[in-house]
N, C-alpha and C positions, 0 to 999 in steps of 0.2 A: 774886480779881476778875476779871469778864470782859470781853475787848477789845470796846469801843464803836466805834470806827472805822479802818477802811483802806482805807488809799491805794496803787492797785498800779501802779506807773509803771515802763513803759517805758525801758528804755536808749537812751542817742542812738545816732544814725546812724554805723556800722560801713563800713569798708569793703568789707560783703557787701554791703549793704544801696544801697551809689553804684553797687556792679556788678551789681546785681538774682541774687544768686544765695544759696541758702539755704542755713541757716548750720546749725540743729538744733545743737546740742552743739560744732561747731567752733569755735573760740577766735579768734573776730575781733578789732578794735581797733576802737576809737573814730577816726572821722574829729574835724578840726577844726571841722568844722559839728555834726558828736555834740557836742564837746564845748561849744563857745559854746550848742548845744541847751539840754544840762544846767544853765551856768550861770544862761543865763537864767529857767531853769526854778525855780530855789532861792528867789526870793523867795516867789513862788503857793503853792510845797507850805510854805514855812518856815510860812504861815498856820496851815495844819492841826496847828501846834506838836505833831509825834509825838516820842513818849516813844524811839523804837526804831526805827534803819533794817538793815531786813533784808535783803541782796541774796541775789542768783546768784552763784555761787563762780565764772563764768565772766567775762573778764577787761571784757568790755564794761559784765557790769551790774555789776559791782567799782567799773571806773573812773569810772563813772555817780555809783553811790551814794558815794562818796567824795568828789567835787564837790560836794556837797550838805554829807555831814558836814563837812566841813575847814573850810568857810564857817557850816555853824549850832553845832557842838559834838553836837550827836545820837548818841547811842552805834551804834556801825553793827558787823552781825555778818556773817557769810557762814553760805550754809546751801544743800547741793547740790541740796537737794532741789526748791530754783528754777529748776533750767535748765529751757533751752529744750526743749520736744518733741524726741528722739531722732529725725534725718530717715533712718538707715541710711542704704543708698546711694547716698542722693539728697543727702547732705549734701556741698557744694560745686558740686551744680549748679547750671545755670540753668533758668528755667520749662520753655521751651523745649527744652533738653537731656532733662530727663525727660520729657519729651509724647514727645519721640524714640522712647526706649528701653522708655518704657512706657504707649504710647498709653493714654487715657482713665483712667488709675490717679489722676493729679493733681486730678482734677475729681471723679472719687470721696473722695477725702482730705479734699477743701475743703469739702462735704458731708455727711460722715459720722464722727461724735466717734469711733466705736467702730472704725474701720479703720485700720490701720496702714500705714505705707508698709515696702519691703522693708529688712528688719533693723533697723526702728525699734519705734517704740510711738507708740498710740494717744492721743489728745484727751485721752480719760477714765484713761489710767493718770494722766497728767502730773497732771490735776485733782485725783487720789488722793492721790498723794506731796504734791502743791502744799499740799492741805490739812490733811495734817498741822503743815505748817508755821505755819498758824493756830488749829490744836487748840494745840500748844504754848504761844502766846501768849496762851491764852483761859487758860490755869493761872499765868502771870504777872502781873502786875502793873502793864500798859502800858496806857493807855487808848487809846492811837492810833499804829498801826502803818502805818511806809510798805513795802514791798515792792518791792524797785526789782530789776526780772525780765526778762521779755522776752513780746512780743507773743502767740505762740500761747497761753502757761501763761496769761498774762490772764484772755484770750477765755474757756480752758477753766475757769479757776479761779471766773472771774466766773457763768457758766454753773450750775455745780457750788453756789455758793454762794445763789447766789436759788434755789437747788433747782428749775432750770427743766428740762424734760424732755428727753434726752440730743438727741433729735431734733431741737431746734430752737437746741440751740447752735451753728451752723452761722447762723443767722441774725444772732447778733454781728456786729456790725461790726470792723474787723479795729481795731489801737492801733498810731497813731504814733507815729514816733522823740519821744523824752522827754512822750510825752501821759499820761495818768495815767485810772484808775477807781477812783471815791470809793462804800466800801460803807459803811453805818450801821447801828446797831440800838436801836431805841428802848427806852426802861426798861418800856415796858407791853407788848413785842413777845416774851420771853423770847430765845432765841440766832436767833431769824430777821433774815437781813439785807434790805436794802431799797438800791434804786441809789437814787445821790444825783447821780452824774455820772458818763458814759461817753465815753472818749475825749478828754476836756479839756485843755487846754495852752497853752504860746503858741505862735504860729504867726508865722513873719517869716524 
């Protein structure tokens, strides 16, 4: 059976988000706002009737996913391939701090999905490892899956699955905390994915 629908859900607000620091693969924690965001999102995501939730093993994603699965009873798995982009030496820094030490580099990184931060990984590498999770789900019996992950990964994976040119991935907007992307397949379109919703979510 082939996966028919995929919901890519970003974690709730973290302490690093609140202080405008770049997290990468650092293990930040949800704020009270972030936990409430996850709780508010549960009814909307439950309408997709997912068969499984697969979450990044970083705490901000596992905690967000657990809020959903404890409420709905949907099975939960963890997969390190869904971790956020490794930002190397930039992890834990603010944008201005990065700009001071690497002038112009952050702008290149934001516009070129093949460019790698010092000691980190490129978005094309992130998409490649995340796509393996989708390929594994395609070999299972699940019809609809929620992947609870991270903004950078979700954007990269969306571009990859839609088969967009890598040069256009940066044109996809960012994903708000606890917002999601919905991708689906038509029975007549083979394995091709189409975009149903982008950066959807509960505001307030």
